[in-house]
N, C-alpha and C positions, 0 to 999 in steps of 0.2 A: 505650291500649299500657302504661300504666302498667301496670292490673288484670290484664294478659296477663301480666306481668313477676312479679308478686305467684303469681300463680296456678302459676307456671313454678317460683318457687323455694317454694314449700311442696310441690310434687310432687317437687322435687329432692329436697328432705330426707329426705322419704320413702322413695324409691327408694333414694339413699344410703345409708337404715338400712338397707335391705334386700340390696343388694349387701356391704357392712361385714358387716353380723353371718353370712351365708351363705357371705361369704368367708372369715370367722373359723374355720369348721365346716369346710369342703371343705381351709382351707392345714392343720388339725390334724390331718385326717384322713391326708394327705398325706402329711404328716412323721409320723404311725406309723407309716409302711410305708415310710419314706426314698423316696418318688417325689413329692419335689419337681420343680417344674420347674428347667428348667436353661438356659442360653445354646443348645443346639439342639431347645431345643422352640419348633414351629412356633407363628405368631404366630396364626392360628386359634383353638386351644386354648386362649389367653387371651381372647379374645371370647368365645367359649363359655363359658369360667370365669366371664365377670361374668357374663353372662347366667343362667349354673346358678345362681351365689350368691345373685341375684334369686328364684330359685323356692324356693333352698332355704332364704331368711331368710323370704319370706313363707311358708313353708309351717308352719318351727318358730313363727312368733308368733301364728298363728291357733288353732295349734293347744294351746299354752299356753293363749289365752284358751278354745277350745274346754273344756279341763278344767279353767278357772275359778282359775289360778295369778294368771295377769291379769288385767285388765278395761280393754280399748279404749275402750269409750263411755261417757263422762263421764255420761251420764245417767242414773242408775239412784237407787234410796231410800236416801236415807243415807249416808254415808260409813262403814266399821267401821274399828271399834278403830285398829289399825297407820294408816290414812290420818290419824285425826282425830290419832292422837300426831303423826306425822311435820309435817301442819301444822301444830299447835299450835308443834313445836318452832322450825319455820322461821319463821313468820308471827308469831309472840308472842301469840297468841290461838287461842280453842276455833273450829272452822269452822261455821257455824250449818248444823243439819239441812234437807237439803232431799230434796223429793219430783219423780219426774220428773216429773211434769206443769207443775211451778214452774220445772225446768230448759229444759224445751224452750219453755216459755212465754217466759222472759226470752233465749233463744238467737234465737228467732223475733223479738223486741223487737230484739236485737243487730245483726238483718242486715236488715230490714226497716225500721225505725225510721229518721229524719230528725234526731229529735234524738239518736239514739247517735254520739257522738264516734267518729273515724276511729282513732283511737288505743285504744279499747276494742277494737274490732274486731282491729286490730293486736297487742295482746299477749295476746288470747285465740287468734288463728292461731297466733303462736308457743308460746302454751303447750301448745297439742294437736300442735305439730312435734316438740319436745322429749319430749313423752308419747313420742310415734309412736319417736324415736330409743331411748330410755330400753327401753321393753316389745319393741324389736327385739332388740337389739344384747344386752339384758340374757341372755335364755333363751339364744341364741348363742353368747356366750362361757362360758356354766354348759356347755352342751353338748360348747364345744370342751375345757374342763377336763377331762369326762371322757374325752374320747378322747385326752386326751394323759395319764392316768393310768391309762387299761389298755393303753397303746402293747404292753406285752409280750404281752397276752393276744390284742391283734390280729393281731399277727404270727405267731403260730400258728395263728390261722383262716385267713389267709391273703388277699392282695390283691384277689383273683378273685373269692374268697366273697363278699367284706366290700364289695367295691365292688355284687354282684348282690342282695345283703341290702338294703344302702342305698337301693337303685333301685327295689324292690319295697316299702319304706315308703314312701316319699318319694312313690309312683305311689297307694298305697292312702291315704295321707295328705291330697291333694291330690285325689281321687275324693270322698273326703268331704267337705272342705271346700270344692267344687264346689257343691255338692248345698247345704251350708249359703250361701252365698251367693245364692243362686238363690232361697234362702227370704227373707234378710235384704233384696233388694231387692224382692222382692216387697208385703214388709211395711212398707219405708221408700214407698213408694208410699201402699200404702193409709193409714196414718200420715198425712203430709202431705194427702190426699185429705180425712179423716178433719176436720184442720185448715182444710182452706178448707173445707170446709161449715159448719163451726159458724161461721166467718167471716162469712158468706153469710148474710143476711138472707133469710126463707121470704118466698115469692110469696102477695103480700097485705098485709105485715105493711109498716112501714117500719121504718129502721135504726135501731134503740134500743127500738122498741115490744116489750112482752110480748105470746107469743101466749097467749089466755084458753085456762086449761083447763076441759074439763067433766068 
């Protein structure tokens, strides 16, 4: 039961960040055209708005990641200069340069080894959740600020044209991101398949023994 609650909390933080960021963009868009919901707005529009905010937040976050502006995966070779500077300012120490293989090895140890303390896993998951919030809400607020700055320009375009254009853009982005996720899913399975094979001794050899090369 405790594990189920932890999983729910983890996904709840991620989903709320999508809804918060996407909701900020939608509300900024409606405010630019003076179309904010009022007392007479039907309830189903609020429900639809929450669901659509989730989609918008997800699309914006992954688009920024696809463009290389943000990085959602921690497993990459050596942090860049900005990441090293921020780490040094916050932790008062220089981060150790890491390779992708070392990160995945240590992460595998964290979740499979009985010697890894539970508090290490909790801290890791909390850091991952906070990263999700920061890299989702931040680009959404940036887009919201642009929308508000160009409010008068949007008024010239017209609400109907702007909505149609926004839906087309989101549709294309989701189509591209769908293909990206299909590829990532396959690579994810292949990666851990290779990890599993590398940890399994070959037939005819004992575990820990070396295979003689000819």
